[in-house]
C-alpha positions, 0 to 999 in steps of 0.5 A, a space after each residue: 574943769 574938773 578934768 583939767 584939775 586932775 590933769 594938771 595934778 597927775 602931771 605936775 606930780 608925774 613931772 616932779 617923780 620922773 625929773 627927780 628919778 632921772 636926775 638922781 639916776 642920770 647924775 649917780 650913773 654919770 658920777 659912777 662911771 668916771 669913779 670906776 674908770 678913775 680907781 681902775 
């Protein structure tokens, strides 16, 4: 039980950070790419 709870908490936290970082970085990179082309 203790291992399951610990694993669940770690997975949830890792998933949140992983999703947040991936979404934020991917969104920023995707937005920056078209912006540079338009600016050029």
